[in-house]
LUMLUM-403847 format. One line per 2 residues: number of its first residue (from 1); their letters; for each residue z, y, x of N, C-alpha, C. Coordinates in steps of 0.2 Angstrom, whole numbers, plus 2048, in hexadecimal, padded with zeros to 3 digits. Layout:
! residues N
NUM	A	Z:Y:X:Z:Y:X:Z:Y:X | ...
! end
This chain:
! residues 256
1	ML	881:972:7F5:882:96F:7FE:887:968:7FB | 88C:96A:7F4:88F:965:7F5:88B:95F:7F0
3	TF	889:961:7EC:884:95C:7E8:87E:959:7ED | 87C:959:7F2:879:958:7F6:87D:952:7FB
5	NF	883:953:7FE:886:94F:800:889:948:7FB | 889:94D:7F5:88C:946:7F1:886:940:7F0
7	LT	880:942:7F1:879:93F:7EE:879:93B:7F4 | 87A:93D:7F9:879:939:7FE:87E:935:7FF
9	IF	886:934:7FE:88B:931:800:887:92B:7FB | 887:92E:7F3:885:92B:7F0:87F:924:7F0
11	ML	87B:928:7F4:875:922:7F6:874:91D:7FC | 87B:921:7FF:87C:91C:806:87F:914:804
13	LL	886:917:7FE:889:913:7FA:885:90E:7F7 | 87F:910:7F4:87D:90D:7EF:878:907:7F4
15	AF	874:90B:7FA:871:907:7FF:875:900:802 | 87B:901:803:881:8FD:806:882:8F8:800
17	VV	884:8F8:7FA:883:8F3:7F4:87D:8EF:7F4 | 879:8F3:7F3:872:8EF:7F2:871:8EC:7F9
19	SS	873:8EC:800:872:8E8:807:877:8E2:805 | 87B:8E5:803:881:8DD:802:883:8DA:7FB
21	VK	87D:8DA:7F7:87F:8D7:7F3:877:8D1:7F2 | 879:8CD:7F4:873:8C7:7F2:873:8C0:7EE
23	II	86C:8BF:7ED:86C:8BC:7E5:86A:8B4:7E9 | 86E:8AE:7EA:86B:8A7:7EB:86A:8A3:7E6
25	RE	865:8A2:7E5:861:89E:7DF:866:896:7DF | 864:891:7D9:869:88C:7D9:865:88A:7DE
27	YE	860:888:7E0:85C:882:7E5:85F:884:7ED | 861:88A:7ED:862:88F:7F5:86A:88E:7F5
29	RA	86C:88D:7FC:873:88F:7FF:871:894:804 | 877:897:805:878:89D:809:87D:89B:80E
31	VV	87B:89B:815:87F:89A:81B:883:8A1:81E | 887:8A0:81E:88A:8A8:81F:88C:8AA:826
33	FR	88B:8AE:82C:890:8AF:831:891:8B6:830 | 899:8B6:835:89B:8BC:834:89C:8BD:83B
35	LG	898:8C1:83E:89A:8C5:845:898:8BE:84A | 895:8B9:847:890:8B4:84C:895:8AC:84A
37	RL	89B:8AF:845:8A1:8A8:844:89B:8A6:83B | 89E:8A1:83B:89C:89B:836:8A1:89E:830
39	LG	89E:8A0:829:8A3:8A0:826:8A3:89B:81F | 89D:898:821:89B:891:81A:895:893:818
41	GK	894:88E:812:88E:88E:80D:88F:893:807 | 88B:896:803:88E:899:7FE:886:899:7F9
43	GP	88A:89A:7F1:885:89A:7EF:885:895:7E9 | 881:893:7E4:87C:899:7E1:880:89E:7DF
45	GI	87A:8A3:7DD:87D:8AB:7DA:87C:8B0:7DD | 882:8B3:7DD:882:8BB:7E0:889:8BA:7E6
47	II	887:8BC:7EC:88C:8BC:7F2:88C:8C3:7F5 | 894:8C5:7F9:892:8CB:7FB:892:8CB:7FF
49	LI	88E:8CF:806:88E:8D0:80B:890:8D4:80F | 891:8D4:815:894:8DB:819:88E:8DF:81C
51	PG	88A:8E3:81D:885:8E4:81E:886:8E6:825 | 882:8E2:829:883:8E3:830:889:8DE:835
53	ID	88D:8DD:831:891:8D8:833:88F:8CF:831 | 88F:8D0:82B:88B:8CA:827:886:8C7:82A
55	KM	882:8C2:82B:87D:8BE:82C:87B:8B8:827 | 875:8B7:823:874:8B2:81D:86F:8B0:821
57	VR	870:8A8:81E:868:8A4:820:868:8A1:81B | 864:8A1:815:863:89E:812:85D:896:812
59	VD	862:893:80E:85F:88A:810:85C:888:807 | 858:886:808:853:884:803:857:87B:803
61	LR	858:87B:7FB:85E:872:7FB:857:86E:7F7 | 851:871:7F6:84C:86C:7F2:849:866:7F6
63	TV	844:862:7F5:842:85F:7F8:83C:861:7FD | 83D:860:802:836:861:806:832:85A:807
65	TL	82B:85B:806:827:858:809:823:858:80F | 825:855:815:822:856:81C:81D:851:81B
67	DV	816:856:81B:811:84F:822:811:84B:825 | 811:848:82A:813:847:830:80B:845:832
69	PP	807:847:837:801:847:837:7FE:841:83B | 7F8:83F:83C:7F8:839:83E:7F9:837:845
71	QD	7FD:830:846:801:830:84C:7FC:82B:850 | 7FA:829:856:7F5:826:85B:7FC:81F:85D
73	II	7FB:819:859:7FF:814:859:7FB:80C:85E | 800:80A:861:7FA:804:863:801:7FE:860
75	TR	7FE:7FA:85D:804:7F5:85B:805:7EF:85D | 809:7EA:85D:80B:7E7:861:804:7E1:863
77	DN	800:7E0:862:7FA:7DC:861:7F3:7E0:863 | 7F4:7E5:867:7F4:7EA:86A:7EC:7EF:869
79	VS	7ED:7EF:862:7E9:7F2:85F:7EA:7FA:85D | 7E6:7FE:85E:7E5:805:85F:7E5:808:855
81	VK	7EA:80A:853:7E9:80C:84C:7EB:815:84C | 7E9:817:846:7EE:81F:845:7F1:81C:83F
83	VS	7F7:821:83F:7FA:81E:837:7FC:826:838 | 7FB:828:832:800:82F:82E:804:82C:828
85	AV	808:831:827:80E:830:823:812:835:81F | 815:835:819:816:83B:814:81F:839:815
87	VY	824:83F:817:82A:83D:818:82E:842:812 | 832:842:80F:835:844:808:83D:844:80C
89	FR	841:84D:80B:847:84D:80D:849:853:80B | 84E:853:80A:852:859:808:859:859:809
91	VL	85B:860:80D:862:862:80F:866:862:809 | 86A:85E:80C:872:85A:808:876:860:80C
93	DP	87A:863:811:87E:868:812:879:86D:818 | 878:871:814:876:878:816:87B:87A:81E
95	VK	87E:87B:81D:883:87C:824:882:878:82B | 883:871:828:880:86A:82F:87A:86E:82F
97	AI	874:86F:82C:86C:86F:82D:86B:876:831 | 870:87B:830:870:882:835:872:881:83A
99	VD	878:87E:83C:87D:87E:842:87D:87A:847 | 87C:874:841:87A:86F:849:874:86C:84A
101	VE	86E:870:847:866:86F:84B:864:875:84A | 85F:877:84F:85C:87D:850:858:87E:84B
103	DF	852:879:848:84E:87B:844:84E:873:841 | 852:873:83C:852:86A:839:84A:86A:836
105	HF	847:86D:834:840:86D:831:83D:869:836 | 83D:86D:83C:838:86B:843:83C:864:845
107	AT	841:864:846:844:85D:848:843:859:845 | 843:859:83D:841:852:83A:839:84F:839
109	SQ	835:855:83B:82E:854:83C:82D:84F:841 | 830:852:849:832:84F:84E:831:846:84E
111	LA	839:848:84C:83B:841:849:837:83C:845 | 836:83E:842:831:83B:83D:82A:837:83F
113	QT	827:83B:845:820:83A:84A:824:834:84E | 829:836:852:82C:830:855:82B:828:852
115	TL	830:829:84E:833:824:84C:82E:81F:846 | 829:823:845:81F:821:840:81E:81C:846
117	RS	81E:81F:84D:81B:81C:852:81E:816:854 | 825:816:856:82A:811:857:829:80D:852
119	VC	829:80E:84D:82A:807:847:824:803:847 | 81D:807:847:818:804:846:814:801:84C
121	GQ	818:802:853:813:7FF:858:819:7F9:85A | 81E:7F7:854:822:7F2:854:81E:7EC:853
123	GE	81C:7EE:84E:817:7E9:84B:80F:7E7:84C | 80E:7E2:847:807:7E0:84A:802:7E3:844
125	MD	7FA:7E3:845:7F6:7E7:840:7F8:7E3:83A | 7F5:7DD:837:7F6:7DC:832:7FC:7DC:82D
127	NL	805:7DD:832:809:7E0:82F:809:7E6:82D | 807:7EC:82E:803:7F1:82F:801:7F4:828
129	LS	7FC:7ED:828:7FA:7ED:820:7FB:7EA:819 | 7FF:7E4:81C:802:7E0:816:807:7E3:813
131	ER	80E:7E6:81A:814:7E7:816:817:7EE:819 | 812:7F1:816:813:7F9:814:818:7FC:813
133	DE	81D:7F7:80C:823:7FB:80C:827:7FA:811 | 827:7F3:812:82D:7F3:817:82D:7F8:81E
135	IN	828:7F8:81F:827:7FE:824:82A:805:822 | 827:808:81D:82A:80C:81A:833:80C:81B
137	ER	835:807:816:83D:805:817:83F:806:81D | 83B:805:822:841:804:828:841:80D:82B
139	IQ	83A:810:82A:83A:816:82D:83E:81B:829 | 83D:81A:821:843:81E:81F:84A:81D:822
141	TI	84A:817:823:853:816:825:855:818:82A | 84F:818:831:852:81B:837:853:821:837
143	LD	84E:826:833:84D:82E:832:855:830:82F | 857:82C:82A:85E:82E:827:862:82E:82B
145	KD	861:829:82E:867:827:832:86A:82C:838 | 861:830:839:863:834:83F:862:83A:83E
147	TS	860:83B:837:861:842:836:867:844:831 | 86B:83F:830:874:841:82D:877:844:82F
149	PW	876:845:836:87B:84A:83A:879:851:837 | 872:851:838:870:859:835:872:85A:82E
151	GV	872:857:82A:877:85A:823:86D:858:81F | 86A:853:822:863:853:81D:863:84A:81C
153	KV	860:84A:817:85F:845:813:858:841:811 | 856:83E:816:851:83B:813:84F:837:810
155	GK	84B:837:808:84C:834:804:845:82E:805 | 83F:830:806:83D:82D:805:837:82C:80C
157	VE	831:827:80E:82D:827:811:827:823:80D | 822:826:811:81C:822:80E:815:822:812
159	VK	815:81D:818:80F:81D:81C:807:81D:817 | 806:824:818:7FF:827:814:7FA:824:815
161	EI	7F7:823:81D:7EF:81F:820:7F1:81B:825 | 7ED:818:826:7EB:814:82A:7E3:810:82C
163	DL	7E2:816:833:7DE:817:835:7D9:811:839 | 7D6:80D:839:7D3:807:83D:7CE:80A:840
165	PE	7CE:806:849:7C8:808:84D:7C2:803:846 | 7BC:807:849:7B5:803:846:7B5:7FC:848
167	EM	7B7:7FA:84E:7B6:7F4:84E:7B8:7EF:84B | 7C1:7F1:84A:7C5:7ED:847:7C2:7EC:840
169	RR	7BF:7F2:83C:7BE:7F2:836:7B9:7ED:834 | 7B6:7ED:839:7AF:7E8:839:7B1:7E0:838
171	AM	7B6:7DF:83E:7B8:7D8:83F:7BD:7D7:836 | 7BF:7DB:835:7C4:7DC:82E:7BE:7D8:82A
173	AK	7BB:7DD:828:7B4:7DB:823:7B1:7D6:823 | 7B0:7D3:82C:7AE:7CC:82C:7B2:7C6:829
175	QA	7B8:7C7:82B:7BE:7C3:829:7BF:7C1:823 | 7BF:7C7:81C:7BE:7C7:815:7B8:7C4:813
177	EA	7B3:7C4:816:7AE:7C2:817:7AD:7BB:815 | 7B1:7B9:81B:7B1:7B0:81C:7B6:7AD:819
179	ER	7BC:7B2:815:7C0:7AF:811:7BC:7B0:80C | 7B9:7B2:807:7B6:7B0:803:7B1:7AC:803
181	ER	7AD:7AB:805:7A9:7A4:808:7AD:79D:807 | 7B4:79F:80B:7B7:799:80B:7B8:798:804
183	RS	7BC:79C:801:7BF:79B:7FA:7B8:799:7F5 | 7B2:79B:7F5:7AD:799:7F2:7AB:793:7F3
185	KI	7AB:790:7F8:7AA:789:7FB:7AD:784:7F8 | 7B4:787:7F8:7BC:783:7F5:7B9:783:7EE
187	IN	7B8:788:7EA:7B6:788:7E3:7B2:781:7E2 | 7AB:785:7E4:7A6:77F:7E3:7AA:779:7E5
189	AE	7AB:775:7E9:7AC:771:7ED:7B4:76E:7E6 | 7B7:772:7E5:7BA:76F:7DE:7B7:76F:7D7
191	GE	7B2:772:7D5:7AE:771:7D2:7AA:76B:7D1 | 7A6:768:7D5:7A3:762:7D7:7A8:75C:7D8
193	FQ	7AE:75D:7DB:7B2:758:7D8:7B5:756:7D2 | 7B5:75C:7CF:7B8:759:7C5:7B0:757:7C4
195	AS	7AC:75A:7C5:7A5:759:7C3:7A5:750:7C3 | 7A5:74F:7C9:7A4:747:7CB:7AA:744:7C8
197	QR	7AF:745:7C6:7B5:742:7C3:7B4:742:7BD | 7AF:747:7B9:7AE:745:7B2:7A6:740:7B1
199	LA	7A2:743:7B5:79D:73A:7B6:79F:734:7B9 | 7A7:734:7BB:7A8:72C:7BC:7AB:72C:7B7
201	EA	7B0:72F:7B2:7B1:72C:7AB:7AB:72A:7A6 | 7A6:730:7A5:7A2:72D:7A1:79D:728:7A4
203	AA	79D:727:7AA:799:71F:7AC:79C:719:7AA | 7A3:71A:7AA:7A9:715:7AB:7A8:715:7A2
205	II	7A9:71A:79E:7A7:718:797:7A2:717:793 | 79A:718:798:795:715:797:793:70D:798
207	SA	797:70C:79D:796:705:79F:799:701:79C | 79F:702:799:7A6:700:796:7A1:6FE:78C
209	TP	79D:702:78C:79C:702:785:795:702:783 | 791:6FC:784:78A:6FD:785:785:702:77F
211	GA	788:701:779:785:705:774:785:70B:777 | 789:70F:77A:789:716:77C:785:718:782
213	LQ	781:712:784:77C:712:789:777:714:786 | 776:710:780:770:710:77B:76F:717:777
215	LR	775:718:777:773:720:773:772:725:77B | 776:724:77E:773:729:784:76D:729:786
217	YL	769:723:786:762:723:787:75F:725:782 | 75E:724:77C:75B:727:776:75B:72F:775
219	QT	761:730:779:764:739:778:75D:73C:77F | 75E:737:784:75A:73A:789:753:73A:787
221	LQ	750:736:783:749:735:781:748:73B:77B | 74D:73D:777:74C:743:773:74B:749:778
223	DI	74F:74B:77D:74D:750:77F:746:74F:786 | 744:74B:787:73F:74A:78C:738:74A:785
225	AG	73B:74A:77E:734:74A:77C:735:750:778 | 73C:754:777:73A:75B:776:737:762:779
227	DK	735:75E:783:733:762:787:72D:763:783 | 729:769:787:723:769:787:71E:768:78D
229	NS	720:762:78E:71E:75E:796:718:75C:794 | 710:75C:79A:70B:758:79A:70D:751:79C
231	TT	712:751:7A0:713:74A:7A3:71A:748:79F | 71B:741:79F:722:740:79B:722:739:79E
233	IF	727:739:7A4:72A:733:7A5:730:731:79E | 72F:728:79E:732:726:79A:736:71F:79E
235	PL	73E:721:79D:741:71E:7A1:740:715:79D | 73F:713:7A0:740:70B:79E:749:708:7A1
237	PI	74B:705:79B:752:703:79E:752:6FD:7A1 | 754:6FC:7A8:756:6F4:7AC:756:6EF:7A7
239	DL	75B:6EF:7A0:75D:6EA:79E:756:6E5:79B | 752:6EC:798:74C:6E8:796:747:6E4:799
241	IR	748:6E5:7A1:743:6E2:7A3:745:6DD:7AA | 74C:6DD:7A7:74F:6D7:7AC:750:6D0:7AA
243	PF	74C:6CE:7A4:74A:6C6:7A3:745:6C4:7A7 | 740:6C8:7A7:73A:6C8:7A8:73A:6C9:7B2
245	LE	73D:6CD:7B4:73F:6CD:7BA:744:6C5:7BD | 748:6C3:7B8:74B:6BB:7BA:747:6B7:7BA
247	NR	744:6B6:7B3:73C:6B2:7B2:739:6B0:7BA | 735:6B5:7BB:730:6B8:7C0:734:6B5:7C6
249	GS	73A:6B4:7C9:73F:6B2:7CF:73E:6AC:7CD | 740:6A7:7C8:742:6A1:7C5:73A:69C:7C7
251	MP	735:6A1:7C7:72C:69B:7C7:72B:69A:7CD | 72A:695:7CD:727:691:7D6:720:693:7D6
253	YK	721:697:7DE:71B:69A:7E0:716:694:7E3 | 70F:697:7E0:70B:694:7E3:703:696:7E6
255	ES	704:694:7EA:6FD:694:7ED:6F7:696:7EC | 6F2:699:7ED:6EB:69B:7ED:6E7:696:7EF
! end
């Protein structure tokens, strides 16, 4: 009987010790309450609790990846879009995260959604597409300021996807095509302008040097002779027939 009582006491004592000893990992902290009153944060390592009197809440200090679902947003230029984002945050003060807010994860999620709608709705659609880094920084600054009293640090915010309406996509595709055509026409015009400058320079050189004109004439004849054509057009320089035209113009007109 004595042995049975000893074993019972030993088992109860062992259960008491096991239930009172808690192991807190390196990336965790324990917020301990004793009879409802806050004792503070403890850990990492081994901590001792009084069963039935002390209560512990584990808080993970690692960075949390929060996926913000797509939000319906109307931009300042009255364009309806869906914007989604991802928020990276971590707990810096576990006591504040447990005592000052009911559920810091849910509160951060709701605050991220409302801030995303507010910031994106203040800008125009073109700004949303071209100034994404500035929008990310603004959202991160606002979230970090609002979550600081909860002991939460928002480290980074990234706008993940901007879903445009189908008619807006078609309009942007037409605009991009028109922009490509404009650039193509400008490039062609620049090429023609440069070519005309070179031709004008070449004409000035040839007109100043009669020998160059004769060489160019002979080169043209060689190119024509090299082609296998059934018909050959023989260019005749105007300088060769100009004396005949002048003499004919000076001859008196005779009536028949």
